[in-house]
N, C-alpha and C positions, 0 to 999 in steps of 0.2 A: 613509195614514199608522199609524195603529193595526196595522198586519200587521205595519208595518219591528219599530215600535219593541216590538212581543212578537218577532219574529223575535233582533233587535236581548240584546235583553232575557237570550232563552234561551241562546245564545251568551258570553253575559258567564258567563253561571251554568256554565256545563260548564265552560269557562275556569277558573273560583271551585273546583271541585272535582280540575281537576285540577290544580293546582299545590297543594291541599290534597295531599293522598292523594302528590305528588312530596316533599312537605315531612315528611308521615308517614314515606316510606318513609327518607329519610335522617339521618330521627332514633334511627330503629332499627338500621342500619348504626353511628352515632354511641354510643350504648348498648352493644353489643358488643365496639364496639374500645375503652373503658372498661374492661368488665368487662376484659378481656382481661389486660388494662394493670396491672388490682389487683388478679390475679390472681397474675399475676409477681412481682410487690415484694410482698405475704405469704410467697411463697417464701421467700425473699428474706430477710427479716425473721424468720423459723423457725430456721434455721441450716441448712438439709436443703444447698445446697448456696452455700451462704457464708463457709465455715470458724470457725464461730461454734463449734463442737466438736474438739477434737481426737480424732484417731484413734487409739481399741485400741489398734492395736499400732505400737510406735516406728520410726516410720519413719525412711530415712537420713538428715533433714537434721535431726534431730531438736538441736538446742543453748539453749545459755542462759549467760547474765553472773549469775552469783549470788554476792553480799557478806555479809559477816559477823562478830563479834567484837566491841568496843570503837570505834564509829560506823561500824559497817562497817569497815575498815581490811583486812579479808582478801577478795581481790577474788578470780575463780573464771571466764574466759572460756576457754569452748569452741570456741569460733570462731576465735580465735585459737590458742586450745593453750597460755593462760599461766595461771598463776599468781604473783599478788600476796601476800608474806605483810606481817603490821602489825609491824614490831621494837619498838614502844614510840613510847608520844606522842611523846619530842625522837628519835627513828632516821630519817630515811629509810624507809617501805621497799621490799623489793628484788622481782622478777618473772623470776623463772624461765619455760621452757617446761615446760606441763606436761598431760598429756593422759589424760582418765582411759577405761581400759579398754571391751570394749561389751557386757559385763556388767555393770558398774558405772552403764552410764551407764542399759544398761534399766530394774535397779533401779532407778533417779530418776527415770523415763520413767511406769515403774507408777503413782506413789507421787504425779506431779503430778497423773494423769489422774482415780485417784480420786477428790483432792480437788477435782479440778473436779469429777466428778460428781454429789461427793456437795454441795461445798455452796457452790460455784462459783466458787473461790476466785480465779482467774484470770482473769473472766468480768463484775463486782460490785467495790463498792467494798471493800477486804479495811478491816475498821472492827470488831477485835475487842474483843466485851462485858467491859468488866474484871470488872466482879461477874457472871456468868453464871446463880452463887447466888443471887443479890440479896440475897448476907448484911448490904449496906450499910455494909461498909466493902473497901475498896480502898490497896492496900500500892503504894509506889514506889522501884523498887530503883536503888543508882548504887554504881558505874558499871550500866551495864547493855548489853545486846546489840541491833546496829540488823541489822535484814534490809532487802537487795535482792533481786529474783529479777526478771529477766524473762525469758519463753523462747517456740522456735515453734517447732516440729514440721508440717510440711507448710503446708495454707495457714494452719494458729490458729495467732496468734501473743496470749501473754496480756497480760491489762493490766498496768502498769510495779506492784512491790509496794513499797512503802519500809514499814517496821514496828519502830517506837523500843518493844522486847519491856522498857519500864521498870515496867508492872506485872503481869504475869506471869501475862498473865490463863489460868484455865482452858480459854475457851473452847475446844471441840472442834477446830475449826480451829482457831485459834489452837495450841491443842496439839499438832498433826498437822504443820504447818506447822512449831513449834518442830522437830521430833525429826525433822525432810526437813534442816534444817541439820544437827542434831549427825547426822545419819548424814555426809549430805556429808564435814563434814568430818575424818570418822573414815578416809573412803576417799579424803579428800586424803595427807592425815596417813600412809596406809601407804603411800602412790608413793615409789620410789625419789628421785625428782624433788624434791619434799618434805624428804626424809630427807636432804637434799643441803644442805640451802638453813642457813643457821646461827642458832644462836637470840637469840629474844628476848633483847635487855637489856636491857630499858627494862616498865614496867607500870603500870597504873589505881591509883587509888588511888579 
């Protein structure tokens, strides 16, 4: 009986050792798979292949919808090829077909990419400091300009910007975006389509 009991214990011990080795092998395999999955997520989060950075060269599908002026009542949509002109507070806006030239789009695109590279204007919340010089004072302009902008290029899509420029912030990113809209307005007003529109009949006090 003792010999049989000893043999039985030996068999149980060998079976336990074999089972333990099998568990370790399975655990190693699971950890390897988990590491590979984590690496893929990290790569996507850095934006190396997720479209979080606009291409340096303007792609063929670059386009934007932008609004400017008091209450943002002037709107250009390059996807639809239209421009809507503000005719005044008591008048209905007027919409016409309008397309910007490739050279104009290229110039505007370069400025957008530059702003994104310097300040991440289009991938973080746009909230310029109304008093970047810490002077302890700020101003409110009435009426003031309202700016809206969304754009896309290849796999990059900007966060939408809605900006009430009532404080005329001197924050560098605010100044850059304000200048971009000024440039856009000048380029729109240089087109024959805009020049053919009726003049504004009302203003804003």
